[in-house]
N, C-alpha and C positions, 0 to 999 in steps of 0.2 A: 778591636775585633776579637771575638772569642777564639781561644786556642783549643786544639783537640787533644792536648797531652797533659791535661790538668790532673789534680789530685782530688779524689772524692772524699768529702768530709761533710757529713750531714749533721744538722742540728739534732740534739737528742730529744726523744719523746719523753715527756714526763711519765714516770711510772713504767718505762720500758727501757731496755738496754739500748745504749747508743749504737747507731749504725756504723760508726767508725771511731777508733781511738784518736783520730787526727782532728777531732772537733776543736776549733780554735778556742783558746782561753778567753773567757768573756763573762762579764758580770753586768747585769742590768742595773746593779746598784753601784756602779763605778763612780768615782768622785764626780759630782755634778758640776755643771758650769757655774761660774762665780756670779750668781744672780742674787742681788740683795732683796730683802723683803719689800723695799720701796719699788724696785724694778718689777718684782713679781706682781705687786698690786697694780702697777702701770700696765703690765701685760693684760691683766684681767679687765681693766677699764677699756683698753683699746680694742680687745677682741671679744667683747660681748658677753659679760655675765660670769665672771669668775676670777678668783685669785686673791682678792682682798679678804681680810679676816671676816668670817661670818657670812660671806657671800657665797651663794650656791646656784647651781643650774636648776631652774624650775622645769623638770622633765615633762610635766603635764602640759606646758605651753609649747613644746616642740611640735613640729608638724610632720605628717607622713610617717615614714618608716622610723625616723628618729623618736617619735612619740611612742611607738610600739616597743622599740628597743629600750627606751627608758623604763617602761613598765616592767619589762623582763629583768632589767638590771636591779631595780629597786626590790624585786621579789627574789633576787639571787638566783635567777633561772637562766639557763642556756638552751636555746631551741634549735632544732634541725630544720623546722618549717615555720614560715610566717603564719599569721592568723588567717591569711587567704590561701595558704597551702603552697606558697612559693618556697623553693630551696634557699638556704642561707649559706653564705661563705664569708670568710673574714681574712683580710690581707693587710700587711703593713709594708710600706715602701718609701720611707722617708716622710717628707711633708705630705699630709693627707689630702691637701687641696688638689694637687696634680693627679694623684692616683685615683681619687674619686672620679674626676672628669674622664680619665681613661676607661674606667668601668662603666660610667654612664653611656659611653659610646658603643659598648658591646651589645650586639643584637641579642635579645632574650633577657637582658638585665632590665628588670621592671622598676627597681627603686634602689637607691643607695643612701647611706648616711655615713658621716665621719664621726670618730669618737676615740676613746682611749681604752686599750685592752691590755691584758697580760700583766696587770699590776695588782697588788693586794689591797690597796686603799679604796674605800668606797667614795663615790661621788666626786671624783677628781675634776678640777677645773683646768682650763687652758694654762693659766698662770702657774699653777702647781705642777702640771706635767712638764711645762717648759723649764722648770727648775731642775728637772732630772731626779727629783727626790721621791717620786711616787712609785717608780718601777713600771709605769705604763709606757706603751708605745703608741704613737699616732697611727690609727688604723682605719680601714674602710670596711663596712659591712654591706654585703650585696644581696639583694633578693633577685633570684633569677628563675625563669620558667624552664619547661622541658625542651624548648628549642635551643637552649644554651647548655653546654656541658661543662662540668667542672674542669675538664681539660682546656676548654676555651678560656676559662678564667685564669688558669695557670699560664696559658700563652701570654695573656696580657701582663701578668705579673713579671714573667721573665723578659718580656720585651721592654718593660718600663724600668726594671730594677737591675742594678749590679749586685748580685747576691754574694759577691766576695768581699764587699765592704763591711767592716765591723762598725756597728753603732753610727750609722749615718748614710746619707746619699747626697752626692753633689757637695754643695756648700753647707748643708745642714748636718751638724755633728752633735752627738749625745745619745744616751741610751734611749731617749724618747723618739729617736729617728731610726732605731734598728729595724731591720726588715724581717718579715716572717710570713709563713703560710700557717694559718690556724684552723684546723679541721673541726667540723661539727659532727662527724659520723665516722664509723669504721670505713665506709666506702670512700669517703674523701681522703682518709688517712692513707689507704692503700694506693690510691691514684697519685697522691702527693709524694709518697715514698718512691714510687717508680719514676716519677718525673725528676725528683732530686737525684736519684741514681744516674739517670740519663744526663742531666745537666752537669753533673760533677766532672764529666770528661771534657767539658767544653771550655774550661778555664785553667789558667796557669796556677791560680791560687785556690785554696779550698773554699767551699761554700760556707758562708758565715750566716746566711739567713736561718732564722729559727723555723722549725717545723714541729708543732706541738698542738695539743688539744686547746681549743679556744677557751679563754677565760671569760669572766663577766665583761661584757662590752658596754661601756658607759658612753652614751652619745654626747658629742660635743655641743657647745653653745650654738644657737641658731645662726649666729653670724658666720660660722664656718661651714654650714651645710650648703652644698652645691655652690661653693664660694666662687670658683672660676666661671661657672655658667652665669652667675649673677653679676660678674664683673669686678668683684672685690672693691677695694677703695679706689682703684684706677678707673672704675666705671666702664671697662672694656670687656664686654661679655664674650666668652668663648663658646663655640658650638658644642652642644651635647648630642647632636644628631647621631643616630645609629650609623655606624660605619665610617664616621668622619675621621679623616687622617690628618687634619690640620695639626701643626706642631702645638703642643701644650706649653703655655708660658705661665710660669708661676710668678706671682708678684704679691706684695702686701697691700 
């Protein structure tokens, strides 16, 4: 249960003064998990299109929003609006499968895609990101219309995520599972800043979630898109119906 006498510590904004000197020490380039090259190649083979030497994601073959996001990434561009004029927001909350389904269920969210953000390397694959060597975090990018507010999306983030956990959520550990709110505009930044200040008083521990300007968002392999709705390898589809409150179950 959340506590009401916590310490406020906000993730620093790039290019701006930190909101608090109590920001926890943290490096997205911390020693990575002990994953061999063979294991990384196996990750790539299992999870659809990446990891082995010379293998890359063919962004042109991705569908829906992921295809559009791939075009932007290859051009080195970051957008506030989609091609159809929808607002864009980006969040990271541990494994991207469960967080994407949570956002699919939000009324006013018209499309989602999972991918890799906040890292310097271009065209990262699942296997590479899983190694913890690229600096990316698993993220979800959301297209939403004017019936949905940015505050609504932040509600989903804080309902789904423990923002005090450094570099992980649940059983998933590593810099690739760090959590964050990555804003696309000054308006989103101001709303996120106010919410972080509010949430800071709800926990015993300082907030560790990042809050910074979104970087290039590289969409993940098609295998990962809408993974839980499609049923994953277990073949057990989970509802993406708007307003659905069914428990989200993550599985490989």
